[in-house]
C-alpha positions as CSV (number, residue, x, y, z in Angstrom):
1,M,-12.9,6.1,27.9
2,N,-16.7,6.2,27.6
3,F,-18.6,5.9,24.4
4,K,-22.1,7.1,23.8
5,I,-24.3,4.6,22.0
6,E,-26.7,6.3,19.6
7,N,-29.8,5.1,17.6
8,N,-31.1,6.0,14.2
9,I,-27.9,7.7,12.8
10,P,-28.1,7.3,9.0
11,I,-25.0,5.8,7.3
12,P,-23.8,8.2,4.6
13,P,-23.5,6.8,1.1
14,V,-20.2,5.6,-0.2
15,D,-18.5,8.3,-2.4
16,R,-17.4,6.3,-5.5
17,G,-16.1,9.5,-7.2
18,K,-12.9,9.7,-5.1
19,R,-11.2,6.5,-6.2
20,R,-7.5,6.6,-6.1
21,K,-5.5,6.8,-9.3
22,P,-2.5,4.4,-9.5
23,N,0.4,6.2,-8.0
24,S,4.1,5.8,-9.0
25,L,4.6,3.1,-6.4
26,S,1.8,1.0,-7.8
27,K,3.2,1.5,-11.4
28,V,6.6,0.3,-10.3
29,L,5.3,-2.7,-8.5
30,D,3.3,-3.7,-11.5
31,A,6.3,-3.5,-13.7
32,L,8.6,-5.4,-11.3
33,K,9.9,-8.8,-12.4
34,V,10.7,-11.7,-10.0
35,G,14.2,-11.1,-8.5
36,Q,14.2,-7.4,-9.1
37,S,14.1,-4.8,-6.3
38,F,14.0,-1.1,-5.7
39,V,14.4,1.4,-2.8
40,V,11.5,3.6,-1.7
41,P,12.8,6.6,0.2
42,I,11.0,7.2,3.4
43,P,9.6,10.8,3.5
44,E,11.0,12.9,6.3
45,G,8.8,12.7,9.4
46,T,7.1,9.5,8.2
47,N,6.9,6.5,10.5
48,P,8.7,3.6,8.6
49,L,6.1,1.1,9.7
50,A,3.2,3.2,8.4
51,F,5.1,3.6,5.1
52,R,5.6,-0.1,4.8
53,N,1.8,-0.4,5.3
54,Q,1.3,1.9,2.3
55,I,3.6,-0.4,0.2
56,G,1.5,-3.4,1.4
57,Y,-1.7,-1.6,0.3
58,A,-0.2,-1.0,-3.1
59,K,0.7,-4.6,-3.3
60,T,-2.8,-5.7,-2.5
61,I,-4.2,-3.5,-5.3
62,I,-1.7,-5.0,-7.8
63,K,-2.4,-8.5,-6.7
64,H,-6.1,-8.2,-7.2
65,K,-5.7,-6.5,-10.6
66,R,-3.3,-9.2,-11.9
67,K,-5.1,-12.2,-10.4
68,D,-1.8,-14.2,-10.1
69,N,0.5,-15.1,-7.2
70,F,2.3,-11.7,-7.2
71,S,4.3,-11.4,-4.0
72,I,6.8,-9.0,-2.5
73,T,8.9,-8.7,0.6
74,T,10.3,-5.5,2.2
75,R,13.2,-4.6,4.5
76,E,14.2,-1.3,6.0
77,V,17.6,-0.4,4.6
78,D,19.8,2.7,4.7
79,G,18.0,5.3,2.7
80,G,14.5,3.8,2.8
81,I,12.7,0.6,2.3
82,R,13.8,-2.0,-0.3
83,V,11.1,-3.9,-2.1
84,W,11.8,-7.2,-3.7
85,R,9.4,-9.2,-6.0
86,T,9.5,-12.8,-4.9
87,K,6.7,-14.4,-7.0
């Protein structure tokens, strides 16, 4: 694969107006207590690994918001991905 190196291409400004609102996954993670868990159904046609990455992203957002040692672990189970709060 060949790439064309270019000069003087301006970098577009960051669009701060499109920030994500907390989704239902983030809200459930934020309410989860240590030892609790829940199953997230994997949408039809979605790669399970890609969906686990979305869960990890939501965890990162919660962890930065809370500023504590919030931690989760996930496992693929029948019916989806189970999420446990471990810290």
